[in-house]
N, C-alpha and C positions, 0 to 999 in steps of 0.2 A: 183562320178563326171564324168558324161557321155561325156559332151562336151569339157570340161577341162581335162579331164583324159590323163593318158600317150598316149593313141592312137593318140590323137589330136596333140601331140608334136613330135611323133616318126618320125625320118628322118629330122628333122629340125635342120639346122648346129648349131644354138646358144643353143640348148636344151643339157644340160649334162647328166641328169639323175635324179633318184627319189628314195625315201626310202619308204619301206613297200608295201601296195596293191594298193595304190592310189597316186595322185600326190600331194597331201597336202605338202609334203615336198620334195622339188626338188631344181635344180641349172640350171641357164643359164648362157650362157658365150657371152660376147661382147666387142668390142674393140671401143674406142672414143676418139679422141684427140691425138692420138699417145699412149694411154694407154690401158691396157687389164684389164677387169673386170670380176668379178664373182658375180652374183646376188644368195645368198643362202636363199631360203625361208624356214624357219622352222615352224611348228605349234607352237601355243601358249604354249602348254606342254611339249615342247621339253625336258627342263630341268628335266622332270620326266621321260623320257625314255632313257635309257642308251645306247640302241642299236641305236637310233637315233642320239645321241651325238657322238657315235664313228664313225658313218658313214659320220656325218658333219666335224669332225675333220679330216677323212681320205681325204674327198673330198678338204677341205682347205689345207692340206698338199700337195696333188696332184697338186694343182695350186696356189702353193706359190708365183708364179711371177707375180699373177694378184692381183689388189686391190678388196677387198671383201667389199660387201654390203650384210648384214644379216637382214632378216625382216620376218614378218608375211605374207604369201600369201592371208590371208583373209582380206577382208577391215573391217575397224572399223564399229561396229555397232551405228548408231545414237541413241540419248537418247529416250526414249519412247515419242511418240508424235510429233516427229521430222522427216523430211524427208532429208535424207543425202545431197540431191542435192538443195532442194529448201527451206529450213526453216521448219516453222510450217506446220503440216499436213493440207490441205484444204480437207474438206468434209469426207465421207466414201464410 
């Protein structure tokens, strides 16, 4: 991930950090409506990586004063033959 890798986010106030060697699992911090949030993005196979789960738990414990949003950082893939934004694929 060259564009959305860790270098892209380094020094940004909302960027909390990452796990591993790329930015697939990372967290961001923000505040809205008088509440503080953490967005924890974990790869789909997070449950099969004990180190990643330990890291995620440590991050959540350290930010326990924030509301947590946990999700997968990668967009869902559309079904074959479908364009995610426009419906059926038109031409080739």
